[in-house]
KOLLO-657411 format. One record per residue (C-alpha): residue number from 1; residue in one letter; x negated, y negated, z negated. Coordinates in Angstrom, 2 decimals. Each point is the difference from the previous one (the first is absolute). Example, Ala and Ser with C-alpha at 12.3 -4.5 7.8 and 13.67 -1.06 7.14 Angstrom:
+-----+---------+---------+---------+---------+
! num ! residuo !       u !       v !       w !
+-----+---------+---------+---------+---------+
!   1 !       A !  -12.30 !    4.50 !   -7.80 !
!   2 !       S !   -1.37 !   -3.44 !    0.66 !
+-----+---------+---------+---------+---------+
This chain:
+-----+---------+---------+---------+---------+
! num ! residuo !       u !       v !       w !
+-----+---------+---------+---------+---------+
!   1 !       X !    0.68 !    6.58 !  -17.61 !
!   2 !       X !    1.73 !    1.24 !   -2.99 !
!   3 !       X !    0.35 !   -2.43 !   -2.77 !
!   4 !       X !    1.13 !    0.27 !   -3.73 !
!   5 !       X !    1.97 !   -3.12 !   -1.16 !
!   6 !       X !   -1.97 !   -2.58 !   -1.90 !
!   7 !       X !   -3.36 !    0.71 !    1.41 !
!   8 !       X !   -0.36 !   -3.46 !    0.92 !
!   9 !       X !    0.67 !   -2.91 !   -2.44 !
!  10 !       X !    2.49 !   -2.71 !    0.72 !
!  11 !       X !   -1.45 !   -3.32 !    0.99 !
!  12 !       X !    1.60 !   -3.28 !    0.17 !
!  13 !       X !    0.14 !   -1.49 !    3.70 !
!  14 !       X !    1.87 !   -3.08 !   -0.47 !
!  15 !       X !    1.61 !   -1.71 !   -3.41 !
!  16 !       X !    2.68 !    2.69 !   -0.82 !
!  17 !       X !   -0.99 !    2.54 !    2.29 !
!  18 !       X !   -1.73 !    2.87 !   -0.52 !
!  19 !       X !   -1.28 !    3.04 !    2.25 !
!  20 !       X !   -1.14 !    3.48 !   -0.36 !
!  21 !       X !   -1.36 !    2.00 !    3.10 !
!  22 !       X !    1.26 !    3.13 !    0.11 !
!  23 !       X !   -1.36 !    1.91 !    2.79 !
!  24 !       X !   -1.75 !   -0.79 !    3.48 !
!  25 !       X !   -1.20 !    1.45 !    3.38 !
!  26 !       X !   -1.67 !   -1.45 !    2.89 !
!  27 !       X !    3.31 !   -1.79 !    1.29 !
!  28 !       X !    2.06 !   -0.59 !   -2.99 !
!  29 !       X !    0.05 !   -0.94 !   -3.76 !
!  30 !       X !    2.90 !    0.55 !   -2.44 !
!  31 !       X !    0.07 !   -2.29 !   -2.51 !
!  32 !       X !    2.55 !   -0.78 !   -3.56 !
!  33 !       X !    0.44 !   -3.57 !   -0.84 !
!  34 !       X !    1.76 !   -1.05 !   -3.22 !
!  35 !       X !    1.56 !   -3.67 !    0.25 !
!  36 !       X !    1.04 !   -1.92 !   -2.90 !
!  37 !       X !    3.34 !   -1.86 !   -0.02 !
!  38 !       X !   -0.27 !   -3.75 !    0.75 !
!  39 !       X !   -3.22 !    0.42 !    2.02 !
!  40 !       X !   -0.52 !    0.12 !    3.75 !
!  41 !       X !   -1.78 !    0.71 !    2.92 !
!  42 !       X !   -0.47 !   -3.10 !    2.23 !
!  43 !       X !    0.32 !    0.23 !    3.64 !
!  44 !       X !   -2.73 !    1.82 !    2.00 !
!  45 !       X !   -0.41 !    2.23 !    2.67 !
!  46 !       X !   -3.13 !    2.23 !    0.84 !
!  47 !       X !   -1.19 !    2.44 !    2.71 !
!  48 !       X !    1.59 !    2.96 !   -2.13 !
!  49 !       X !    3.65 !    1.67 !    0.91 !
!  50 !       X !    1.43 !    0.24 !   -3.56 !
!  51 !       X !    2.62 !    2.75 !   -0.72 !
!  52 !       X !    1.72 !   -0.12 !   -3.48 !
!  53 !       X !    2.42 !    1.49 !   -2.33 !
!  54 !       X !    1.55 !   -1.57 !   -3.18 !
!  55 !       X !   -0.10 !    2.62 !   -2.80 !
!  56 !       X !    1.54 !   -2.37 !   -2.53 !
!  57 !       X !    0.70 !   -3.75 !   -0.98 !
!  58 !       X !    1.01 !   -2.71 !    2.86 !
!  59 !       X !   -1.60 !   -2.18 !    2.10 !
!  60 !       X !    1.36 !   -2.65 !    2.46 !
!  61 !       X !   -2.31 !    0.51 !    3.15 !
!  62 !       X !   -0.40 !   -1.62 !    3.32 !
!  63 !       X !   -1.30 !    1.25 !    2.86 !
!  64 !       X !   -0.40 !   -2.06 !    2.89 !
!  65 !       X !    3.13 !   -2.22 !   -0.16 !
!  66 !       X !    2.31 !    2.05 !   -1.69 !
!  67 !       X !    0.16 !    0.34 !   -3.97 !
!  68 !       X !    1.19 !    3.59 !   -1.36 !
!  69 !       X !    1.01 !    0.64 !   -3.74 !
!  70 !       X !   -1.57 !    3.48 !   -0.47 !
!  71 !       X !    0.96 !    2.30 !   -2.88 !
!  72 !       X !   -1.15 !    3.47 !   -0.78 !
!  73 !       X !   -0.03 !    2.40 !    2.98 !
!  74 !       X !   -0.27 !   -2.55 !    1.91 !
!  75 !       X !   -2.91 !    0.10 !    2.72 !
!  76 !       X !   -1.74 !   -2.32 !    2.89 !
!  77 !       X !   -2.81 !    0.10 !    2.93 !
!  78 !       X !   -1.39 !   -3.40 !    0.45 !
!  79 !       X !   -2.31 !   -0.48 !    3.45 !
!  80 !       X !   -3.71 !   -0.79 !    0.12 !
!  81 !       X !   -0.04 !   -3.96 !   -0.32 !
!  82 !       X !    3.63 !   -0.45 !   -1.07 !
!  83 !       X !    0.25 !   -2.70 !   -2.49 !
!  84 !       X !    1.93 !    1.11 !   -3.12 !
!  85 !       X !    0.10 !   -0.80 !   -3.57 !
!  86 !       X !    1.89 !    1.10 !   -3.34 !
!  87 !       X !    2.03 !   -1.09 !   -2.92 !
!  88 !       X !   -0.09 !    2.32 !   -2.96 !
!  89 !       X !    3.35 !   -0.35 !   -1.60 !
!  90 !       X !   -0.68 !    2.94 !   -2.41 !
!  91 !       X !   -3.20 !    1.84 !   -1.10 !
!  92 !       X !   -0.28 !    2.31 !    2.85 !
!  93 !       X !   -2.11 !    3.39 !    1.24 !
!  94 !       X !   -0.76 !   -0.17 !    4.10 !
!  95 !       X !   -1.78 !    2.96 !    1.92 !
!  96 !       X !   -1.54 !   -1.67 !    2.55 !
!  97 !       X !   -1.79 !    1.69 !    3.33 !
!  98 !       X !   -2.57 !   -2.03 !    2.08 !
!  99 !       X !   -1.37 !    0.75 !    3.79 !
! 100 !       X !   -2.56 !   -0.33 !    0.97 !
! 101 !       X !   -1.98 !    0.76 !   -3.43 !
! 102 !       X !   -0.02 !   -3.13 !   -2.04 !
! 103 !       X !   -3.42 !    0.16 !   -1.64 !
! 104 !       X !    0.62 !   -2.68 !   -2.42 !
! 105 !       X !    2.52 !    2.69 !   -1.53 !
! 106 !       X !   -2.18 !    2.45 !   -0.22 !
! 107 !       X !   -1.27 !    0.94 !   -3.56 !
! 108 !       X !   -3.10 !   -1.99 !   -1.06 !
+-----+---------+---------+---------+---------+
């Protein structure tokens, strides 16, 4: 699959966090997230491995029991079913890959 940027619209997934599907296949999907300063993604887990890269901004990120201050250029991989959460310290842009395919993040 080849996909031009902005083919699929951004949509709000929770308050302060919007997501745009970028590309997807049978086993993975790649998404761009825009997180607004002052908002948070509450503690949660899911049956998807999640690998991310912080393009811009600053995040306080918890994976399991450990907190990380994420700055541009930092990356992470969260095992499936591992609890995690995010506090947005600055407006931020994140690219994330999910495996297996996450159907709720596919284009509508």
